[in-house]
FIZA-195263 format. One record per atom (N, C-alpha, C, O): z, x, y; residue in three letters. Coordinates in Angstrom, 2 decimals, decimal comma. Atoms other than C-alpha are relative to their C-alpha. Last residue first. Example, Ala and Ser with C-alpha at 12.3 -4.5 7.8 and 13.67 -1.06 7.14 Angstrom:
2
SITE       w       u       v rest
SITE   -0,06   -0,82   -1,19  SER
SITE    7,14   13,67   -1,06  SER
SITE    0,73   -0,77    1,09  SER
SITE    0,90   -0,26    2,20  SER
SITE    0,00    0,89   -1,19  ALA
SITE    7,80   12,30   -4,50  ALA
SITE    0,00    0,90    1,20  ALA
SITE    0,66    1,94    1,18  ALA
% end
This chain:
119
SITE       w       u       v rest
SITE    0,73   -1,20    0,18  THR
SITE    8,29   30,05   32,92  THR
SITE    0,88    0,99   -0,48  THR
SITE    0,46    2,13   -0,71  THR
SITE   -0,91   -1,08   -0,07  LYS
SITE    9,50   26,41   32,62  LYS
SITE   -0,86    1,36   -0,29  LYS
SITE   -1,76    1,40   -1,13  LYS
SITE   -0,11   -0,78    1,15  PRO
SITE    6,77   23,92   33,36  PRO
SITE    0,93    1,10    0,19  PRO
SITE    0,90    1,74    1,25  PRO
SITE    0,45   -1,48   -0,30  THR
SITE    7,48   21,52   36,19  THR
SITE    0,21    0,89   -1,23  THR
SITE    1,31    0,93   -1,76  THR
SITE   -1,13   -1,09    0,28  LYS
SITE    7,85   17,96   34,94  LYS
SITE   -0,65    1,41    0,40  LYS
SITE   -1,82    1,71    0,12  LYS
SITE    0,23   -1,04    1,12  PRO
SITE    5,58   15,51   36,56  PRO
SITE    0,96    0,96   -0,23  PRO
SITE    1,61    1,39    0,73  PRO
SITE    0,02   -1,53   -0,47  LYS
SITE    7,06   12,91   38,87  LYS
SITE   -0,26    0,87   -1,27  LYS
SITE    0,50    0,84   -2,24  LYS
SITE    1,40   -0,54    0,15  CYS
SITE    6,21    9,33   38,10  CYS
SITE   -0,13    1,45    0,27  CYS
SITE   -1,24    1,97    0,44  CYS
SITE    0,84    0,69    0,72  SER
SITE    9,58    7,55   37,58  SER
SITE   -1,45    0,64   -0,43  SER
SITE   -1,95    0,58   -1,56  SER
SITE    0,79   -0,80    1,12  GLU
SITE   11,73   10,25   38,48  GLU
SITE   -1,07   -0,74   -0,60  GLU
SITE   -1,74   -0,22   -1,49  GLU
SITE    1,33   -0,27   -0,43  GLY
SITE   13,04    8,71   41,73  GLY
SITE   -0,81    0,91   -0,92  GLY
SITE   -1,65    1,71   -0,51  GLY
SITE    0,02   -1,49   -0,02  MET
SITE   16,63    8,96   40,46  MET
SITE   -1,36    0,38    0,53  MET
SITE   -1,61    1,58    0,67  MET
SITE   -1,08   -0,55   -0,97  ARG
SITE   17,31    5,35   41,41  ARG
SITE   -0,18    1,50    0,08  ARG
SITE    0,13    2,10    1,11  ARG
SITE    0,48    0,25   -1,44  GLU
SITE   13,92    4,46   39,68  GLU
SITE    0,95    0,40    1,05  GLU
SITE    0,53    0,77    2,14  GLU
SITE    1,07   -0,84   -0,30  LYS
SITE   14,84    6,16   36,47  LYS
SITE   -0,42   -0,25    1,48  LYS
SITE   -0,69    0,67    2,25  LYS
SITE   -0,58   -1,34   -0,26  SER
SITE   18,29    4,53   36,42  SER
SITE   -1,05    0,97    0,38  SER
SITE   -0,80    1,87    1,18  SER
SITE   -0,54   -0,12   -1,18  ARG
SITE   16,48    1,14   36,85  ARG
SITE    0,69    1,31    0,42  ARG
SITE    0,76    1,67    1,59  ARG
SITE    1,08   -0,10   -0,96  LEU
SITE   14,38    1,68   33,89  LEU
SITE    0,52    0,06    1,33  LEU
SITE   -0,04    0,84    2,11  LEU
SITE    0,74   -1,30    0,05  LYS
SITE   17,21    2,63   31,66  LYS
SITE   -1,16    0,12    1,11  LYS
SITE   -1,43    1,16    1,71  LYS
SITE   -0,92   -1,05   -0,46  GLY
SITE   19,29   -0,36   32,84  GLY
SITE   -0,69    1,35   -0,02  GLY
SITE   -0,62    2,09    0,96  GLY
SITE    0,00    0,05   -1,47  ALA
SITE   16,37   -2,75   32,26  ALA
SITE    0,92    1,17    0,61  ALA
SITE    0,50    1,85    1,54  ALA
SITE    1,24   -0,45   -0,42  LEU
SITE   16,12   -1,42   28,69  LEU
SITE   -0,23   -0,11    1,42  LEU
SITE   -0,83    0,78    2,01  LEU
SITE   -0,01   -1,43    0,32  GLU
SITE   19,83   -1,92   28,01  GLU
SITE   -1,35    0,62    0,51  GLU
SITE   -1,30    1,66    1,15  GLU
SITE   -0,80   -0,72   -0,89  GLY
SITE   19,83   -5,27   29,65  GLY
SITE    0,07    1,44   -0,14  GLY
SITE    0,19    2,14    0,85  GLY
SITE    0,62   -0,03   -1,30  PHE
SITE   16,93   -6,43   27,69  PHE
SITE    0,79    0,62    1,15  PHE
SITE    0,23    1,22    2,06  PHE
SITE    1,42   -0,88    0,11  LEU
SITE   18,38   -5,48   24,43  LEU
SITE   -0,68    0,10    1,32  LEU
SITE   -1,06    1,20    1,74  LEU
SITE   -0,30   -1,32    0,21  LEU
SITE   21,86   -6,94   25,32  LEU
SITE   -1,14    1,04   -0,06  LEU
SITE   -1,12    2,13    0,50  LEU
SITE   -0,44   -0,29   -1,23  SER
SITE   20,46  -10,26   26,50  SER
SITE    0,48    1,59    0,14  SER
SITE    0,29    2,27    1,15  SER
SITE    1,16   -0,27   -0,93  MET
SITE   18,43  -10,40   23,45  MET
SITE    0,50    0,38    1,32  MET
SITE   -0,14    1,22    1,95  MET
SITE    0,67   -1,19    0,30  LYS
SITE   21,56   -9,73   21,20  LYS
SITE   -1,29    0,18    1,02  LYS
SITE   -1,60    1,28    1,46  LYS
SITE   -0,86   -1,02   -0,44  ALA
SITE   23,55  -12,42   23,03  ALA
SITE   -0,81    1,28   -0,25  ALA
SITE   -1,00    2,07    0,67  ALA
SITE    0,14   -0,05   -1,47  ALA
SITE   20,52  -14,95   22,58  ALA
SITE    1,08    1,14    0,60  ALA
SITE    0,79    1,64    1,69  ALA
SITE    1,32   -0,68   -0,36  ALA
SITE   20,39  -13,91   18,91  ALA
SITE   -0,16   -0,06    1,52  ALA
SITE   -0,70    0,89    2,09  ALA
SITE    0,00   -1,44    0,30  LYS
SITE   24,10  -14,62   18,37  LYS
SITE   -1,22    0,74    0,54  LYS
SITE   -1,17    1,79    1,19  LYS
SITE   -0,78   -0,79   -0,98  PRO
SITE   23,93  -17,96   20,24  PRO
SITE    0,09    1,51   -0,20  PRO
SITE    0,08    2,29    0,75  PRO
SITE   -1,08   -0,76    0,63  ASP
SITE   21,12  -19,21   18,08  ASP
SITE    0,73    0,89    0,91  ASP
SITE    0,22    1,90    1,39  ASP
SITE   -0,01   -1,43   -0,16  ILE
SITE   19,19  -21,60   20,14  ILE
SITE    1,10    0,58   -0,72  ILE
SITE    2,22    0,08   -0,65  ILE
SITE   -0,89   -0,45   -1,21  CYS
SITE   18,87  -25,10   18,83  CYS
SITE   -0,16    1,44    0,03  CYS
SITE   -0,68    2,04   -0,91  CYS
SITE    0,01   -1,42   -0,35  TYR
SITE   16,39  -27,00   16,62  TYR
SITE    1,09    0,17    1,06  TYR
SITE    1,44   -0,72    1,84  TYR
SITE   -0,57   -0,10   -1,34  CYS
SITE   16,66  -30,39   14,76  CYS
SITE    0,20    1,51    0,41  CYS
SITE    0,82    2,24   -0,36  CYS
SITE   -0,85   -1,25   -0,07  THR
SITE   14,33  -30,88   12,01  THR
SITE    0,45    0,04    1,36  THR
SITE   -0,27   -0,22    2,33  THR
SITE    0,14   -0,80   -1,27  ARG
SITE   13,08  -34,33   11,15  ARG
SITE    0,75    1,20   -0,11  ARG
SITE    1,65    1,32   -0,94  ARG
SITE    1,43   -0,38   -0,11  PRO
SITE   12,23  -36,23    7,88  PRO
SITE   -0,06    0,93    1,36  PRO
SITE   -1,13    1,43    1,71  PRO
SITE    0,87    0,89    0,48  GLY
SITE   15,93  -36,26    6,87  GLY
SITE   -1,42    0,48    0,16  GLY
SITE   -1,79    1,55   -0,34  GLY
SITE   -0,80    1,29   -0,16  ASP
SITE   17,90  -34,01    9,21  ASP
SITE   -0,96   -1,02   -0,47  ASP
SITE   -1,66   -1,58    0,38  ASP
SITE    0,65    1,16    0,38  ILE
SITE   16,76  -30,45    8,54  ILE
SITE    0,82   -1,24   -0,08  ILE
SITE    1,89   -1,26   -0,69  ILE
SITE   -0,76    0,67    1,17  THR
SITE   18,61  -27,88   10,62  THR
SITE   -0,82   -1,29   -0,33  THR
SITE   -1,11   -2,11    0,54  THR
SITE    0,42    1,41    0,20  GLY
SITE   16,59  -25,40   12,64  GLY
SITE    0,87   -0,62   -1,26  GLY
SITE    1,10   -0,07   -2,33  GLY
SITE   -0,35    0,47    1,26  LYS
SITE   17,88  -22,17   14,31  LYS
SITE   -0,51   -1,47   -0,25  LYS
SITE   -0,57   -2,25    0,69  LYS
SITE   -0,43    1,33    0,12  ILE
SITE   16,43  -20,35   17,24  ILE
SITE    0,31   -0,28   -1,39  ILE
SITE   -0,14    0,45   -2,27  ILE
SITE   -0,49    0,52   -1,19  LEU
SITE   16,03  -16,86   18,33  LEU
SITE    0,52   -1,42    0,06  LEU
SITE    1,32   -1,83    0,90  LEU
SITE   -1,48    0,45   -0,20  GLY
SITE   16,03  -15,47   14,95  GLY
SITE    0,52   -0,51    1,32  GLY
SITE    1,72   -0,60    1,56  GLY
SITE   -0,65   -1,15   -0,73  VAL
SITE   12,70  -13,59   15,11  VAL
SITE    1,38   -0,27    0,02  VAL
SITE    2,14    0,61    0,42  VAL
SITE    0,21   -1,25    0,84  GLU
SITE   11,30  -15,95   12,33  GLU
SITE    0,75    1,16    0,71  GLU
SITE    1,32    2,02    0,04  GLU
SITE   -0,91    0,13    1,04  LYS
SITE   12,69  -19,09   14,18  LYS
SITE   -0,05    1,34   -0,86  LYS
SITE    0,99    1,80   -1,34  LYS
SITE   -1,30   -0,14   -0,59  LEU
SITE   10,84  -18,26   17,40  LEU
SITE    1,14    0,05   -0,99  LEU
SITE    2,17    0,69   -0,75  LEU
SITE   -0,05   -1,39   -0,53  VAL
SITE    7,60  -17,79   15,46  VAL
SITE    1,44    0,23    0,62  VAL
SITE    2,04    1,27    0,36  VAL
SITE   -0,11   -0,80    1,17  LYS
SITE    8,30  -21,02   13,55  LYS
SITE    0,07    1,43    0,45  LYS
SITE    0,90    2,19   -0,06  LYS
SITE   -1,34    0,06    0,42  LEU
SITE    8,94  -22,98   16,77  LEU
SITE    0,20    1,00   -1,35  LEU
SITE    1,29    1,53   -1,58  LEU
SITE   -0,74   -0,78   -0,96  HIS
SITE    5,61  -21,72   18,13  HIS
SITE    1,46   -0,10   -0,39  HIS
SITE    2,17    0,88   -0,18  HIS
SITE    0,32   -1,43    0,28  GLN
SITE    3,81  -22,89   14,96  GLN
SITE    0,82    0,83    0,88  GLN
SITE    1,29    1,89    0,45  GLN
SITE   -0,50   -0,52    1,25  SER
SITE    5,49  -26,35   15,21  SER
SITE   -0,16    1,43   -0,34  SER
SITE    0,74    2,04   -0,92  SER
SITE   -1,46   -0,14   -0,26  VAL
SITE    4,65  -26,72   18,86  VAL
SITE    0,59    0,52   -1,24  VAL
SITE    1,27    1,54   -1,21  VAL
SITE   -0,14   -1,30   -0,75  THR
SITE    0,91  -26,14   17,79  THR
SITE    1,56    0,28    0,37  THR
SITE    2,02    1,41    0,23  THR
SITE    0,18   -1,25    0,94  ALA
SITE    1,25  -28,67   15,02  ALA
SITE    0,12    1,24    0,66  ALA
SITE    0,67    2,21    0,15  ALA
SITE   -1,19   -0,12    0,86  GLN
SITE    2,75  -31,32   17,43  GLN
SITE   -0,14    1,21   -0,94  GLN
SITE    0,82    1,93   -1,18  GLN
SITE   -0,15    0,90    1,21  ALA
SITE   -0,13  -30,86   19,76  ALA
SITE    1,29    0,30   -0,62  ALA
SITE    1,93    1,32   -0,33  ALA
SITE    0,56   -0,43    1,13  LEU
SITE    0,53  -29,21   23,31  LEU
SITE    0,05   -0,95   -1,25  LEU
SITE    0,86   -1,88   -1,25  LEU
SITE    1,48    0,45    0,13  PRO
SITE    1,01  -30,09   26,78  PRO
SITE   -0,68    0,49   -1,09  PRO
SITE   -1,83    0,91   -1,00  PRO
SITE    0,91   -1,17   -0,21  LEU
SITE    4,83  -29,98   26,38  LEU
SITE   -1,40   -0,40   -0,14  LEU
SITE   -1,69   -1,38   -0,83  LEU
SITE   -0,21   -0,63   -1,30  ASN
SITE    7,52  -32,62   27,01  ASN
SITE   -0,96    1,32    0,17  ASN
SITE   -0,89    2,07    1,15  ASN
SITE    0,18    0,91   -1,21  SER
SITE    6,56  -35,10   24,34  SER
SITE    0,07    0,67    1,25  SER
SITE   -0,49    0,16    2,22  SER
SITE    1,46    0,31   -0,12  VAL
SITE    6,10  -32,24   21,79  VAL
SITE   -0,21   -0,82    1,19  VAL
SITE   -1,08   -0,53    2,01  VAL
SITE    0,65   -1,09   -0,69  LEU
SITE    9,74  -31,09   22,47  LEU
SITE   -1,43   -0,15    0,25  LEU
SITE   -1,95    0,28    1,29  LEU
SITE   -0,43    0,16   -1,44  GLU
SITE   11,12  -34,58   21,68  GLU
SITE   -0,60    1,31    0,69  GLU
SITE   -0,94    1,21    1,86  GLU
SITE    0,76    1,18   -0,69  GLY
SITE    9,04  -34,63   18,44  GLY
SITE    0,45   -0,05    1,41  GLY
SITE   -0,40   -0,35    2,25  GLY
SITE    1,20   -0,42   -0,29  CYS
SITE   10,69  -31,29   17,35  CYS
SITE   -0,92   -1,08    0,79  CYS
SITE   -1,60   -0,73    1,75  CYS
SITE    0,95    0,35    1,15  VAL
SITE   14,08  -32,60   17,61  VAL
SITE   -1,32    0,48    0,41  VAL
SITE   -1,62    0,50    1,61  VAL
SITE    1,27    0,62   -0,30  CYS
SITE   16,46  -30,94   20,06  CYS
SITE   -0,87   -0,16   -1,38  CYS
SITE   -0,96    0,67   -2,29  CYS
SITE    0,91   -0,05    1,15  SER
SITE   19,94  -29,44   20,22  SER
SITE   -1,23   -0,92    0,38  SER
SITE   -1,24   -1,60    1,40  SER
SITE   -0,74   -0,67    1,22  GLU
SITE   22,64  -28,66   22,73  GLU
SITE   -0,97    0,11   -1,13  GLU
SITE   -0,94    1,12   -1,83  GLU
SITE   -0,81    0,88    0,71  GLN
SITE   20,55  -29,25   25,86  GLN
SITE    0,49    0,59   -1,34  GLN
SITE    0,05    1,66   -1,78  GLN
SITE   -0,46    1,22   -0,92  ALA
SITE   18,92  -27,34   28,63  ALA
SITE    0,79   -1,12   -0,72  ALA
SITE    1,35   -2,01   -0,09  ALA
SITE   -1,11   -0,54   -0,70  ALA
SITE   18,84  -24,15   26,50  ALA
SITE    0,51   -1,23    0,90  ALA
SITE    1,69   -1,38    1,21  ALA
SITE   -1,21    0,00    0,80  LEU
SITE   16,54  -26,02   24,18  LEU
SITE    1,26    0,45    0,48  LEU
SITE    2,32    0,10   -0,05  LEU
SITE   -0,40    1,39    0,36  ALA
SITE   14,13  -26,95   26,90  ALA
SITE    1,13    0,04   -0,91  ALA
SITE    2,04   -0,78   -0,74  ALA
SITE   -0,62    0,75   -1,08  ASN
SITE   14,09  -23,48   28,18  ASN
SITE    0,49   -1,33   -0,28  ASN
SITE    1,62   -1,70    0,06  ASN
SITE   -1,37   -0,63   -0,22  LEU
SITE   13,44  -21,92   24,87  LEU
SITE    0,86   -0,70    1,19  LEU
SITE    2,04   -1,05    1,12  LEU
SITE   -0,82    0,43    1,10  ILE
SITE   10,60  -24,26   24,27  ILE
SITE    1,40    0,58    0,18  ILE
SITE    2,39   -0,15    0,11  ILE
SITE   -0,31    1,40   -0,33  ALA
SITE    9,06  -23,40   27,74  ALA
SITE    0,91   -0,61   -1,04  ALA
SITE    1,85   -1,28   -0,64  ALA
SITE   -1,17   -0,02   -1,03  ILE
SITE    9,48  -19,78   26,94  ILE
SITE    0,34   -1,32    0,44  ILE
SITE    1,49   -1,62    0,75  ILE
SITE   -1,26   -0,30    0,65  ARG
SITE    7,65  -20,30   23,59  ARG
SITE    1,06    0,15    1,01  ARG
SITE    2,24   -0,04    0,70  ARG
SITE   -0,53    1,27    0,85  ALA
SITE    4,88  -22,28   25,25  ALA
SITE    1,25    0,34   -0,58  ALA
SITE    2,10   -0,54   -0,69  ALA
SITE   -0,78    0,97   -0,86  PRO
SITE    4,45  -19,41   27,89  PRO
SITE    0,56   -1,23   -0,79  PRO
SITE    1,60   -1,78   -0,44  PRO
SITE    0,86    1,23   -0,31  HIS
SITE    3,54  -16,98   25,17  HIS
SITE    0,81   -0,88    0,75  HIS
SITE    1,99   -1,11    0,46  HIS
SITE    1,39   -0,25   -0,81  GLY
SITE    4,75  -13,32   24,98  GLY
SITE   -0,68   -1,24    0,11  GLY
SITE   -1,84   -1,09    0,52  GLY
SITE   -0,18    0,54   -1,35  LEU
SITE    8,50  -14,15   24,07  LEU
SITE   -1,23   -0,02    0,80  LEU
SITE   -1,28   -0,50    1,93  LEU
SITE   -0,39    1,48    0,23  ALA
SITE    7,81  -13,77   20,29  ALA
SITE   -0,01   -0,69    1,38  ALA
SITE   -0,43   -1,84    1,55  ALA
SITE    1,18    0,60    0,44  ALA
SITE    6,16  -10,29   21,14  ALA
SITE    0,16   -1,61   -0,12  ALA
SITE   -0,73   -2,38    0,27  ALA
SITE    0,75    0,19   -1,21  HIS
SITE    9,31   -9,38   23,09  HIS
SITE   -1,41   -0,66   -0,29  HIS
SITE   -1,94   -1,44    0,51  HIS
SITE   -0,72    0,94   -0,90  LEU
SITE   11,36  -10,21   20,00  LEU
SITE   -0,91   -0,16    1,22  LEU
SITE   -1,26   -1,28    1,58  LEU
SITE    0,31    1,32    0,54  ALA
SITE    9,06   -8,35   17,60  ALA
SITE    0,54   -1,15    0,88  ALA
SITE   -0,05   -2,23    0,93  ALA
SITE    1,50    0,27   -0,20  ALA
SITE    9,08   -5,26   19,85  ALA
SITE   -0,25   -1,39   -0,53  ALA
SITE   -0,95   -2,16    0,13  ALA
SITE    0,15    0,36   -1,52  GLN
SITE   12,98   -5,40   19,90  GLN
SITE   -1,43   -0,35    0,28  GLN
SITE   -1,68   -1,32    0,98  GLN
SITE   -0,51    1,36   -0,22  ALA
SITE   13,00   -5,66   16,04  ALA
SITE   -0,18   -0,43    1,48  ALA
SITE   -0,54   -1,55    1,83  ALA
SITE    0,97    0,88    0,63  ALA
SITE   10,53   -2,57   15,70  ALA
SITE    0,62   -1,45    0,28  ALA
SITE   -0,16   -2,33    0,65  ALA
SITE    1,08    0,04   -1,00  ILE
SITE   12,84   -0,62   18,21  ILE
SITE   -1,10   -1,02   -0,54  ILE
SITE   -1,71   -1,73    0,26  ILE
SITE   -0,39    0,84   -1,11  ASP
SITE   15,88   -1,54   16,05  ASP
SITE   -1,09   -0,08    1,00  ASP
SITE   -1,19   -1,10    1,69  ASP
SITE   -0,11    1,50    0,36  GLU
SITE   14,09   -0,59   12,80  GLU
SITE    0,47   -0,63    1,23  GLU
SITE   -0,03   -1,73    1,47  GLU
SITE   -1,24    0,52    0,46  PRO
SITE   13,02    2,97   14,05  PRO
SITE    0,17   -1,53   -0,09  PRO
SITE   -0,51   -2,23    0,66  PRO
SITE   -1,02    0,03   -0,99  PHE
SITE    9,42    3,52   14,39  PHE
SITE    1,23   -0,53   -0,49  PHE
SITE    1,25   -1,36   -1,40  PHE
SITE   -0,61   -1,23   -0,30  GLU
SITE    7,22    4,73   11,58  GLU
SITE    1,01    0,01    1,09  GLU
SITE    1,65    1,02    1,34  GLU
SITE   -1,08   -0,32    1,15  ASP
SITE    6,60    1,26   10,05  ASP
SITE    0,67    1,38    0,47  ASP
SITE    1,82    1,62    0,11  ASP
SITE   -1,23    0,67   -0,46  LYS
SITE    4,66    0,37   13,33  LYS
SITE    1,13    0,33   -0,93  LYS
SITE    2,28    0,36   -0,50  LYS
SITE   -0,73   -0,87   -0,87  LYS
SITE    2,11    3,12   12,28  LYS
SITE    1,23   -0,71    0,56  LYS
SITE    2,15   -0,01    0,99  LYS
SITE    0,36    0,19   -1,38  SER
SITE    1,38    0,87    9,37  SER
SITE    0,66    0,99    0,90  SER
SITE    1,77    1,43    0,61  SER
SITE   -1,08    0,14   -0,87  ILE
SITE    1,67    2,17    5,88  ILE
SITE   -0,50   -0,06    1,41  ILE
SITE   -1,31    0,74    1,88  ILE
SITE   -0,01   -0,89   -1,25  PRO
SITE   -0,98    1,53    3,34  PRO
SITE    1,15   -0,28    0,98  PRO
SITE    1,63   -1,41    1,10  PRO
SITE    0,03    0,80   -1,26  MET
SITE   -0,02    0,08    0,03  MET
SITE    0,05    0,83    1,21  MET
SITE    0,94    1,66    1,42  MET
% end
């Protein structure tokens, strides 16, 4: 089985990239905003508030669930979704760490300065 270049990165960086990728679609951001606004939500309720077909919303929910941002509980013929608080805390930490690293470079003015070679 061929190894992907993605497999050569540390697991935490790969997980962070998957999280960023999952957030890379406006429909998923809208879904997260809708779920954050209430304690739980049924897929049909999300569909009525988004300009997307039910099957498309389900696909976006699947992506968010695969990266662990949301949880789904089956309730008869419906699935009730909510944000996973542990995942939300982890996401906040990951984004905070990255933003902190970027801000520290900005404060130091080293963002685009080339290193001078040592002689």
